[in-house]
C-alpha atoms as one frame of an Amber mdcrd trajectory, in Angstrom:
protein
 114.945  99.889 190.210 111.465  99.554 191.662 109.949 101.001 188.477 111.875
  98.473 186.365 110.532  95.539 188.372 107.009  96.954 188.232 107.155  97.242
 184.399 108.804  93.817 184.095 106.111  92.233 186.285 103.340  93.814 184.214
 105.006  92.662 180.986 105.353  89.091 182.248 101.724  89.080 183.430 100.565
  90.364 180.046 102.754  87.829 178.229 101.278  84.967 180.253  97.743  86.228
 179.603  98.399  86.557 175.852 100.104  83.165 175.643  97.525  81.152 177.563
  94.280  82.964 176.778  94.693  84.518 173.316  95.101  83.025 169.863  98.581
  84.383 169.162  99.009  82.153 166.108  96.288  83.887 164.090  96.138  87.181
 165.979  99.686  88.364 166.502  98.455  91.832 167.486  98.398  90.622 171.107
 102.200  90.536 171.086 102.602  94.095 169.731 102.431  95.841 173.154 105.400
  93.772 174.305 107.617  94.646 171.337 108.494  98.101 172.657 109.712  96.550
 175.903 111.498  93.642 174.226 113.325  95.815 171.664 115.282  97.473 174.467
 117.306  94.286 175.003 118.734  93.917 171.465 119.243  97.695 171.266 121.349
  97.659 174.443 123.258  94.628 173.182 123.918  96.275 169.821 125.088  99.489
 171.505 127.458  97.563 173.771 128.788  95.529 170.843 129.241  98.690 168.771
 131.226 100.466 171.493 133.252  97.566 172.892 133.398  95.093 170.026 135.883
  96.878 167.811 135.777  96.425 164.065 134.164  92.963 164.213 131.478  94.153
 166.608 130.571  97.068 164.352 130.522  94.759 161.336 128.192  92.343 163.148
 125.839  95.157 164.215 125.829  96.591 160.679 125.159  93.176 159.098 122.299
  92.553 161.534 120.810  96.001 160.828 121.020  95.487 157.051 119.415  92.031
 157.268 116.690  93.350 159.577 115.985  96.268 157.208 115.807  93.905 154.210
 113.242  91.679 155.944 111.227  94.739 156.988 111.220  96.104 153.421 110.083
  92.764 151.980 107.217  92.624 154.480 106.226  96.215 153.677 106.165  95.469
 149.939 104.176  92.261 150.476 101.775  94.056 152.809 100.819  96.348 149.925
  99.742  93.381 147.801  96.219  92.000 148.290  95.661  88.960 150.485  94.682
  85.646 148.921  91.000  86.092 149.803  91.012  89.619 148.310  92.461  88.112
 145.116  89.613  85.557 145.163  87.113  88.422 145.393  88.651  90.133 142.337
  88.692  86.801 140.483  85.014  86.170 141.325  84.077  89.609 140.013  85.922
  88.897 136.747  84.166  85.526 136.428  80.850  87.257 137.016  81.534  89.683
 134.162  83.023  87.072 131.811  80.199  84.523 131.865  76.561  85.292 131.207
  74.089  84.034 133.761  74.226  83.589 137.477  77.382  83.147 139.480  77.261
  80.472 142.168  79.810  80.366 144.993  80.277  77.368 147.281  82.512  77.694
 150.303  82.605  77.781 154.077  80.232  80.290 155.694  83.019  82.725 156.638
  84.270  83.026 153.045  80.700  83.371 151.791  80.063  86.129 154.340  83.250
  87.932 153.264  82.355  87.798 149.564  78.766  88.824 150.272  80.012  91.729
 152.395  82.316  92.765 149.551  79.201  92.922 147.333  80.070  90.071 144.996
  76.741  89.320 143.311  76.282  85.565 143.515  74.130  82.813 144.887  75.971
  81.379 147.886  76.057  77.757 149.025  77.576  76.562 152.277  79.758  73.462
 152.021  79.039  72.700 155.677  75.289  72.421 155.056  74.327  69.143 153.355
  71.064  70.646 152.040  73.045  73.459 150.387  75.429  70.929 148.838  72.496
  68.957 147.389  70.945  72.184 146.012  74.278  73.161 144.480  74.692  69.773
 142.789  71.162  69.939 141.367  71.612  73.532 140.192  75.048  72.948 138.665
  73.921  69.756 136.942  70.685  71.233 135.610  71.889  74.616 134.440  75.344
  73.856 133.119  75.184  76.551 130.430  73.647  79.179 132.714  76.471  80.852
 134.611  79.483  79.568 136.481  80.079  77.852 139.767  83.096  78.737 141.887
  84.115  76.335 144.630  86.359  78.282 147.006  88.590  76.247 149.302  89.754
  72.660 149.447  86.580  70.877 148.383  87.586  68.920 145.233  84.807  66.316
 145.483  81.978  68.802 145.866  80.841  68.484 142.239  81.994  64.971 141.273
  79.900  64.741 138.082  82.217  66.945 136.044  85.810  68.123 136.270  86.536
  71.800 136.875  87.215  73.915 133.815  89.941  75.744 135.645  91.696  75.619
 139.026  93.345  78.757 140.391  95.359  79.097 143.559  95.901  82.467 145.219
  98.707  83.145 147.699 100.021  85.736 150.096 102.827  85.660 152.637 101.501
  84.098 155.866 103.810  86.364 157.894 101.872  89.365 156.580  98.494  87.841
 157.445  98.187  84.249 158.707  94.495  83.983 157.767  94.024  81.909 154.576
  97.473  82.394 152.987  96.565  79.917 150.224  93.090  79.706 148.682  92.051
  77.357 145.853  89.215  78.195 143.458  87.681  75.625 141.112  85.660  77.007
 138.211  82.817  74.955 136.743  80.757  75.928 133.677
């Protein structure tokens, strides 16, 4: 009994720390250590329902297990598919090969750093830097036939002089990865 209260106290302390001092919305890994402890409760409930619930109890436990397995399988299948930002990277590489000239990418610094780190050859412009935005507008306006410009993210008014040639939206399930589940890309020639 003393061991139970010791483990329960540690779990509650950890839960409070994770809840108040960690970003559990975008980093759910902080909850993973608690899952092993929390899964004991539904397992005990299911065992009790299976043994004492008769036919209806066994049917309820079986239905819950089948539904739980279906959700787990869907998440496993979706986890094997690339995230939205990985799809943007593949799209940028295709745009780089399809159009002659330089590829220009305008986005927030974190997306630019990701694409640069993934070795996408492009000239990068930060949408948070007004000097970069002015340089991008001059470059895109001056060299319209030389390469393509990709605006990654929700920045529709970044190049107001001309409409985008194409707008693509990439998705992934936010329960698989809550970071950027939907990413828009505007392509300018």
